[in-house]
RODO-2510 file (C-alpha; in nm, 4 decimals, decimal comma):
residues 424
     n   res          X          Y          Z
     1     m     6,7711    10,6161    12,2372
     2     p     6,8824    10,9670    12,3458
     3     h     6,8452    11,2344    12,0791
     4     g     7,2236    11,2796    12,0513
     5     r     7,2797    10,9136    11,9698
     6     l     6,9874    10,9122    11,7300
     7     r     7,1329    11,2049    11,5343
     8     a     7,4792    11,0462    11,5361
     9     s     7,3314    10,7202    11,4050
    10     a     7,1472    10,9094    11,1320
    11     w     7,4702    11,0835    11,0330
    12     v     7,6580    10,7516    11,0158
    13     l     7,3819    10,5991    10,8029
    14     y     7,4400    10,8638    10,5369
    15     d     7,7872    10,7167    10,4793
    16     l     7,6162    10,3938    10,3776
    17     a     7,3788    10,5873    10,1528
    18     n     7,6364    10,7718     9,9475
    19     t     7,8535    10,4600     9,9126
    20     v     7,5641    10,3104     9,7167
    21     y     7,6305    10,5684     9,4448
    22     a     8,0043    10,4927     9,4303
    23     a     7,9329    10,1187     9,4104
    24     a     7,6681    10,1695     9,1425
    25     v     7,9130    10,3589     8,9202
    26     t     8,1830    10,0912     8,9625
    27     y     7,9747     9,7754     8,9300
    28     l     7,6811     9,8920     8,7201
    29     f     7,7070    10,2203     8,5316
    30     t     8,0511    10,1813     8,3721
    31     p     8,0058     9,8211     8,2454
    32     y     7,6439     9,9021     8,1486
    33     f     7,7562    10,2014     7,9429
    34     t     8,0388    10,0195     7,7629
    35     d     7,8127     9,7194     7,6952
    36     r     7,5597     9,9461     7,5234
    37     f     7,7929    10,1816     7,3400
    38     g     8,1076     9,9765     7,2762
    39     d     8,4527    10,1302     7,3157
    40     a     8,3343    10,4359     7,5047
    41     r     8,5781    10,4307     7,7951
    42     t     8,7444    10,7499     7,6749
    43     a     8,4142    10,9355     7,7088
    44     i     8,3599    10,7997     8,0607
    45     g     8,7169    10,8801     8,1639
    46     l     8,7063    11,2366     8,0315
    47     t     8,3642    11,2987     8,1895
    48     t     8,4843    11,1696     8,5258
    49     t     8,8047    11,3720     8,5149
    50     a     8,6274    11,6963     8,4165
    51     s     8,3537    11,6604     8,6787
    52     m     8,5926    11,5738     8,9612
    53     l     8,8317    11,8576     8,8754
    54     l     8,5420    12,1016     8,8860
    55     a     8,4181    11,9559     9,2162
    56     g     8,7637    11,9686     9,3707
    57     l     8,8372    12,3249     9,2673
    58     g     8,4947    12,4294     9,3942
    59     s     8,5611    12,2960     9,7440
    60     p     8,6809    12,6325     9,8872
    61     l     8,3610    12,7962     9,7644
    62     l     8,1398    12,5319     9,9264
    63     g     8,3378    12,5493    10,2487
    64     a     8,2905    12,9240    10,2644
    65     v     7,9185    12,8884    10,1957
    66     v     7,8545    12,6474    10,4837
    67     d     8,0714    12,8463    10,7248
    68     r     7,8936    13,1731    10,6465
    69     t     7,5326    13,0634    10,6152
    70     g     7,4913    12,7558    10,8371
    71     g     7,2372    12,6092    10,5939
    72     t     7,4361    12,2873    10,5686
    73     r     7,1419    12,0475    10,5958
    74     g     6,9549    12,2238    10,3159
    75     y     7,2576    12,2162    10,0873
    76     l     7,3102    11,8485    10,1670
    77     a     6,9467    11,7752    10,0812
    78     i     6,9735    11,9550     9,7451
    79     a     7,2944    11,7738     9,6474
    80     t     7,1557    11,4375     9,7615
    81     l     6,8255    11,4737     9,5768
    82     l     7,0097    11,5781     9,2616
    83     n     7,2289    11,2681     9,2870
    84     v     6,9256    11,0461     9,3452
    85     a     6,7353    11,2031     9,0550
    86     v     7,0184    11,1209     8,8137
    87     m     7,0301    10,7588     8,9306
    88     l     6,6551    10,7226     8,8927
    89     a     6,6757    10,8735     8,5426
    90     w     6,9481    10,6221     8,4512
    91     g     6,6917    10,3512     8,5175
    92     f     6,5125    10,4554     8,1976
    93     g     6,8264    10,4290     7,9836
    94     g     6,8800    10,7040     7,7290
    95     s     7,1383    10,8171     7,4771
    96     a     7,5113    10,8116     7,5451
    97     a     7,5189    11,1904     7,5721
    98     a     7,2327    11,1938     7,8228
    99     l     7,3925    10,9234     8,0382
   100     l     7,7286    11,1023     8,0392
   101     a     7,5639    11,4329     8,1244
   102     g     7,4006    11,2567     8,4171
   103     l     7,7383    11,1174     8,5270
   104     f     7,8908    11,4664     8,5145
   105     v     7,6129    11,6154     8,7268
   106     a     7,5975    11,3208     8,9676
   107     n     7,9724    11,3259     9,0344
   108     i     7,9630    11,6962     9,1216
   109     a     7,6549    11,6495     9,3395
   110     y     7,8158    11,3519     9,5147
   111     q     8,1380    11,5384     9,5942
   112     s     7,9469    11,8489     9,7044
   113     a     7,7319    11,6382     9,9341
   114     l     8,0465    11,4981    10,0967
   115     t     8,1609    11,8517    10,1786
   116     f     7,8276    11,9341    10,3422
   117     y     7,8101    11,5957    10,5148
   118     n     8,1565    11,6303    10,6685
   119     a     8,0680    11,9794    10,7919
   120     l     7,7871    11,8264    11,0007
   121     l     8,0247    11,5995    11,1952
   122     p     8,0949    11,8507    11,4784
   123     s     7,7185    11,8865    11,5279
   124     v     7,6620    11,5161    11,5994
   125     a     7,9864    11,3960    11,7617
   126     a     8,0789    11,4526    12,1252
   127     p     8,3867    11,6732    12,1705
   128     g     8,6998    11,4666    12,1199
   129     r     8,5031    11,1812    11,9602
   130     e     8,4880    11,3137    11,6055
   131     g     8,7521    11,0706    11,4788
   132     w     8,5791    10,7730    11,6400
   133     l     8,2414    10,8590    11,4860
   134     s     8,4019    10,9274    11,1486
   135     g     8,5643    10,5834    11,1612
   136     i     8,2289    10,4219    11,2410
   137     g     8,0812    10,5983    10,9383
   138     t     8,3604    10,4697    10,7151
   139     g     8,3062    10,1137    10,8373
   140     v     7,9304    10,1282    10,7928
   141     g     7,9840    10,2781    10,4484
   142     y     8,1225     9,9469    10,3220
   143     f     7,7727     9,8042    10,3526
   144     g     7,6674    10,0375    10,0718
   145     n     7,8687     9,8093     9,8453
   146     v     7,6869     9,5112     9,9918
   147     v     7,3466     9,6602     9,9076
   148     v     7,4405     9,6926     9,5396
   149     l     7,6367     9,3696     9,5084
   150     l     7,3818     9,1455     9,6797
   151     s     7,1164     9,2728     9,4402
   152     l     7,3386     9,1638     9,1498
   153     i     7,4029     8,8208     9,3016
   154     l     7,0530     8,7379     9,4242
   155     v     6,8574     8,8716     9,1265
   156     p     7,1121     8,9216     8,8470
   157     p     7,0080     9,0811     8,5180
   158     a     7,0629     8,8768     8,2038
   159     s     7,3443     9,1097     8,0927
   160     f     7,5011     9,4421     8,1793
   161     a     7,3024     9,6046     7,8989
   162     a     6,9868     9,5086     8,0903
   163     a     7,1098     9,6559     8,4207
   164     a     6,9487    10,0007     8,3937
   165     p     6,6678     9,9214     8,6427
   166     y     6,9341     9,8341     8,9019
   167     l     7,0717    10,1864     8,8749
   168     a     6,7267    10,3154     8,9642
   169     f     6,7170    10,0710     9,2558
   170     g     7,0478    10,2202     9,3696
   171     g     6,8964    10,5675     9,3588
   172     a     6,6036    10,4558     9,5721
   173     a     6,8396    10,2901     9,8228
   174     f     7,0493    10,6075     9,8361
   175     l     6,7427    10,8132     9,9216
   176     l     6,6121    10,5637    10,1777
   177     f     6,9355    10,5529    10,3785
   178     a     6,9956    10,9288    10,3455
   179     l     6,6537    11,0369    10,4765
   180     p     6,7311    10,9962    10,8503
   181     c     7,0282    11,2316    10,8215
   182     l     6,8368    11,4837    10,6110
   183     w     6,5498    11,4741    10,8603
   184     l     6,7264    11,4659    11,1969
   185     v     7,0684    11,6290    11,1610
   186     r     7,1183    12,0036    11,1511
   187     d     7,4208    12,2301    11,1755
   188     t     7,4515    12,3528    11,5354
   189     r     7,7705    12,5530    11,4874
   190     t     7,7799    12,9276    11,5332
   191     v     7,8188    13,0632    11,1819
   192     a     8,0456    13,3511    11,0929
   193     g     7,7792    13,5380    10,8962
   194     g     7,8619    13,8349    10,6788
   195     p     7,8935    13,8705    10,3005
   196     l     7,9728    13,5562    10,1069
   197     g     8,1993    13,7194     9,8477
   198     p     8,4797    13,8168    10,0877
   199     a     8,4646    13,4706    10,2470
   200     v     8,5130    13,3036     9,9095
   201     r     8,8020    13,5350     9,8258
   202     d     8,9612    13,4638    10,1630
   203     s     8,9311    13,0888    10,0955
   204     w     9,1057    13,1186     9,7602
   205     h     9,3717    13,3524     9,8972
   206     g     9,4358    13,1100    10,1822
   207     l     9,4709    12,8223     9,9369
   208     g     9,7153    13,0275     9,7286
   209     r     9,9193    13,1113    10,0368
   210     t     9,9325    12,7455    10,1370
   211     l    10,0538    12,6420     9,7913
   212     r    10,3221    12,9135     9,7857
   213     e    10,4551    12,8065    10,1250
   214     l    10,4403    12,4340    10,0533
   215     p    10,8018    12,4123     9,9191
   216     k    10,9214    12,5191    10,2666
   217     h    10,7742    12,1943    10,4009
   218     r    10,9571    11,9472    10,1753
   219     a    10,8382    11,6299    10,3482
   220     l    10,4771    11,7472    10,3269
   221     l    10,5216    11,8462     9,9615
   222     f    10,6592    11,5043     9,8637
   223     f    10,3843    11,3322    10,0628
   224     l    10,1076    11,5267     9,8869
   225     l    10,2605    11,4570     9,5446
   226     g    10,3057    11,0883     9,6220
   227     n     9,9604    11,0513     9,7725
   228     f     9,8079    11,2310     9,4715
   229     c     9,9630    10,9746     9,2349
   230     l     9,8598    10,6738     9,4447
   231     v     9,5029    10,7961     9,4900
   232     d     9,4825    10,8727     9,1178
   233     v     9,5665    10,5096     9,0352
   234     l     9,3297    10,3854     9,3038
   235     n     9,0390    10,5983     9,1795
   236     t     9,0981    10,4803     8,8224
   237     a     9,1047    10,1148     8,9271
   238     i     8,7802    10,1552     9,1208
   239     q     8,6104    10,3403     8,8341
   240     f     8,6877    10,0738     8,5735
   241     f     8,6972     9,7560     8,7844
   242     g     8,3581     9,6296     8,6692
   243     d     8,4248     9,7071     8,3040
   244     y     8,7686     9,5401     8,3217
   245     v     8,6291     9,2171     8,4661
   246     k     8,3559     9,2104     8,2037
   247     e     8,6020     9,2552     7,9178
   248     v     8,8807     9,0158     8,0161
   249     y     8,6431     8,7316     8,1056
   250     r     8,4047     8,7846     7,8142
   251     e     8,5402     8,4943     7,6038
   252     p     8,5678     8,2245     7,8736
   253     f     8,2193     8,3230     7,9887
   254     a     8,0807     8,2888     7,6344
   255     r     8,2427     7,9419     7,6036
   256     g     8,0953     7,8346     7,9384
   257     e     8,4453     7,7813     8,0799
   258     l     8,4436     8,0484     8,3484
   259     q     8,4726     7,9042     8,6978
   260     w     8,5454     8,0715     9,0287
   261     f     8,6095     7,8509     9,3331
   262     g     8,3959     7,5732     9,1875
   263     i     8,1078     7,7978     9,0783
   264     a     8,0365     7,7961     8,7036
   265     y     7,9429     8,1075     8,5080
   266     g     7,8357     8,1042     8,1462
   267     p     7,5406     8,1414     7,9072
   268     q     7,3779     7,8334     8,0634
   269     a     7,4889     7,9023     8,4211
   270     g     7,5314     8,2069     8,6459
   271     s     7,5443     8,5425     8,4698
   272     m     7,8544     8,7601     8,4247
   273     v     7,6835     9,0238     8,6388
   274     a     7,6575     8,7761     8,9274
   275     f     8,0268     8,6888     8,8829
   276     l     8,1210     9,0554     8,9128
   277     g     7,8966     9,0886     9,2180
   278     a     8,0711     8,7966     9,3877
   279     l     8,4144     8,9463     9,3160
   280     g     8,2973     9,2813     9,4484
   281     l     8,1744     9,1287     9,7744
   282     v     8,5078     8,9560     9,8297
   283     f     8,6944     9,2777     9,7531
   284     s     8,4794     9,4787     9,9958
   285     a     8,5235     9,2200    10,2730
   286     l     8,9003     9,2129    10,2212
   287     a     8,9259     9,5933    10,2190
   288     f     8,7226     9,6135    10,5392
   289     g     8,9390     9,3537    10,7140
   290     f     9,2671     9,5000    10,5925
   291     g     9,1535     9,8462    10,7016
   292     i     9,1105     9,7227    11,0592
   293     v     9,4458     9,5393    11,0593
   294     l     9,6430     9,8225    10,9016
   295     g     9,4863    10,0744    11,1360
   296     a     9,6721     9,9071    11,4219
   297     f    10,0093     9,9789    11,2559
   298     t     9,9347    10,3206    11,1102
   299     d     9,9716    10,5234    11,4305
   300     r    10,3404    10,4301    11,4565
   301     h    10,4372    10,3560    11,0945
   302     a    10,2105    10,5649    10,8720
   303     l    10,4708    10,6221    10,5993
   304     r    10,5627    10,2525    10,5792
   305     v    10,1964    10,1547    10,5633
   306     l    10,1374    10,4020    10,2794
   307     q    10,4439    10,2822    10,0866
   308     g    10,3568     9,9169    10,1425
   309     s     9,9977     9,9756    10,0354
   310     g    10,1153    10,1421     9,7150
   311     a    10,3429     9,8450     9,6425
   312     c    10,0505     9,6047     9,7028
   313     l     9,8377     9,8069     9,4624
   314     g    10,1117     9,7650     9,2002
   315     f    10,1147     9,3909     9,2704
   316     g     9,7399     9,3906     9,2127
   317     l     9,7711     9,5731     8,8797
   318     c    10,0352     9,3304     8,7509
   319     g     9,8393     9,0274     8,8691
   320     g     9,5176     9,1615     8,7227
   321     a     9,6822     9,1940     8,3817
   322     w     9,8599     8,8560     8,4044
   323     f     9,5688     8,6464     8,5293
   324     g     9,2827     8,8474     8,3780
   325     g     9,0787     8,6237     8,1485
   326     g     9,2488     8,3113     8,2862
   327     d     9,2994     8,1643     8,6328
   328     t     9,0341     8,3204     8,8553
   329     t     9,2112     8,2127     9,1753
   330     g     9,5272     8,4006     9,0798
   331     f     9,3130     8,6940     8,9696
   332     t     9,1384     8,6992     9,3075
   333     i     9,4605     8,6782     9,5087
   334     t     9,6443     8,9459     9,3121
   335     l     9,3995     9,2058     9,1848
   336     l     9,1433     9,1714     9,4632
   337     g     9,3877     9,0997     9,7457
   338     g     9,6525     9,3517     9,6426
   339     g     9,3917     9,6095     9,5485
   340     a     9,2092     9,5693     9,8805
   341     i     9,5300     9,6248    10,0785
   342     g     9,6110     9,9216     9,8573
   343     m     9,2721    10,0850     9,9047
   344     a     9,2544    10,0235    10,2799
   345     g     9,6108    10,1337    10,3460
   346     i     9,6167    10,4409    10,1244
   347     w     9,3015    10,5864    10,2785
   348     t     9,3980    10,4875    10,6335
   349     a     9,7605    10,6035    10,6294
   350     g     9,7176    10,9162    10,4180
   351     r     9,5240    11,1171    10,6758
   352     k     9,7502    11,0049    10,9618
   353     l    10,0680    11,0917    10,7717
   354     l     9,9404    11,4406    10,7027
   355     l     9,8863    11,4869    11,0767
   356     d    10,2460    11,3739    11,1378
   357     l    10,3938    11,6120    10,8800
   358     a    10,1818    11,9276    10,8916
   359     p    10,2631    12,2109    11,1359
   360     p    10,0280    12,1576    11,4334
   361     a     9,8956    12,5138    11,4173
   362     r     9,7990    12,4708    11,0484
   363     i     9,6430    12,1247    11,0448
   364     g     9,3075    12,2494    10,9138
   365     e     9,4741    12,4520    10,6388
   366     f     9,6741    12,1578    10,5067
   367     f     9,3828    11,9170    10,5463
   368     g     9,1902    12,1463    10,3131
   369     l     9,4683    12,1157    10,0555
   370     y     9,4817    11,7390    10,1110
   371     g     9,1081    11,7154    10,0478
   372     i     9,1369    11,9052     9,7207
   373     t     9,4257    11,6904     9,5948
   374     v     9,2289    11,3744     9,6743
   375     k     8,9260    11,4993     9,4820
   376     v     9,1247    11,6008     9,1730
   377     s     9,3211    11,2721     9,1670
   378     v     9,1270    11,1558     8,8617
   379     l     9,3629    11,2244     8,5723
   380     g     9,4166    10,8512     8,5337
   381     s     9,0505    10,7977     8,4410
   382     a     9,0965    10,9879     8,1156
   383     a     9,4311    10,8174     8,0471
   384     y     9,2864    10,4707     8,1095
   385     g     8,9889    10,5380     7,8831
   386     l     9,2105    10,6530     7,5954
   387     m     9,4476    10,3580     7,6362
   388     a     9,1709    10,0995     7,6701
   389     d     8,9860    10,2161     7,3604
   390     s     9,3088    10,2289     7,1579
   391     f     9,5099     9,9303     7,2818
   392     g     9,2863     9,7233     7,5092
   393     c     9,2092     9,6984     7,8791
   394     k     9,5207     9,5087     7,9870
   395     p     9,7722     9,7636     7,8464
   396     a     9,5585    10,0395     7,9996
   397     l     9,5733     9,8688     8,3385
   398     l     9,9506     9,8213     8,3196
   399     a     9,9965    10,1847     8,2145
   400     q     9,8700    10,2831     8,5587
   401     g    10,2031    10,1541     8,6856
   402     v    10,3707    10,4753     8,5639
   403     p    10,1946    10,7170     8,8040
   404     l    10,2099    10,4483     9,0743
   405     l    10,5901    10,4241     9,0511
   406     l    10,6121    10,8019     9,0431
   407     g    10,4058    10,8178     9,3610
   408     l    10,6277    10,5648     9,5359
   409     l    10,9346    10,7654     9,4291
   410     f    10,7895    11,0800     9,5867
   411     l    10,7118    10,8892     9,9074
   412     a    11,0690    10,7594     9,9196
   413     m    11,1813    11,1238     9,9418
   414     v    10,9681    11,1923    10,2528
   415     r    11,1760    11,2364    10,5679
   416     m    10,9802    11,2047    10,8886
   417     p    11,0518    11,4757    11,1493
   418     d    11,1976    11,3874    11,4869
   419     k    10,9088    11,3399    11,7282
   420     g    11,0737    11,5749    11,9734
   421     a    11,1284    11,8458    11,7136
   422     s    10,8824    12,1221    11,6451
   423     t    10,7203    12,1364    11,3003
   424     a    10,5656    12,4761    11,3472
***
């Protein structure tokens, strides 16, 4: 294989690696933590929100660092190894405070690594093929979920409280799949050089200028607000999916009455962890398939795809609350089906809609703002945790309908520009 293709393949493989961490938090860490420490969702939600806000606001600093120094591969290695170290440490258990501290550090390391990883794309993709290679990485990344979920299905732990070693396995898998990128890929761009301080100040000043001028671009403003709300709900649902399934199906599982498409789960049958793994595999497969299908419509109808995906996510939330703990077929169709369309469509259409709305000469500037808003769309995690600990998981899930409706309202106020008109 030519060296260029080898480096591109190594870069793509890293997308699989870091998805292992995201899957481990959803399907292992959150239900493991709440199984050990009871109603501790508030602590998880607040930790997630604080860490992601810090990571998002630090994005301009990291961007300036990679542009000025060119040491992108080294920074990626540091962030990756820090993430892996936390996951390996989780394998030994620990106190609630220690586990939450690890989550805080790991989330920041994970988001920082994404910044460095994305900066390497121009160094591995042929000119004009960056989007194609990025799409391949996204598709391959879904298999990171498969790595985690198959381990839960094939060799399930007896309970979530016994799942700590699987978190360590996730850390080892993360490192294994990340090594080719860390070894083979380097930043080949010509760096700006010069003092770092002025570059950081310029980044922050540029962000401030973009925010001040945003009201002049009303369609773009309403899109960013709407997308922020939808992504916030989506991130919250992903964060607490495993814990929600565990809680609502706890009683039918304990009675040995839990069945899913003819497969029995209970104290004398398949474990609850294996049930969650099966649901996760179906969700990942649906999201992958819907992403391909929706991609065909997004180029011409990005706004409609985003609005429709948000509505499907709301359908999933309502169905998840209605069927949760009861009919598993209805639960699968609504929460998994609606949620999969929501996730695939929101991520697919969001980036395309920004390209349609942003002034062509300032695409990079507004993409930077878009990236920050996506990273800080985690306020719902804290809200869900507080609601779940106080009133239960179902009211907390339904409460996510408030920001979702607000997001859809903002999107309804977006007016697409005439294709022949200039947006500069």
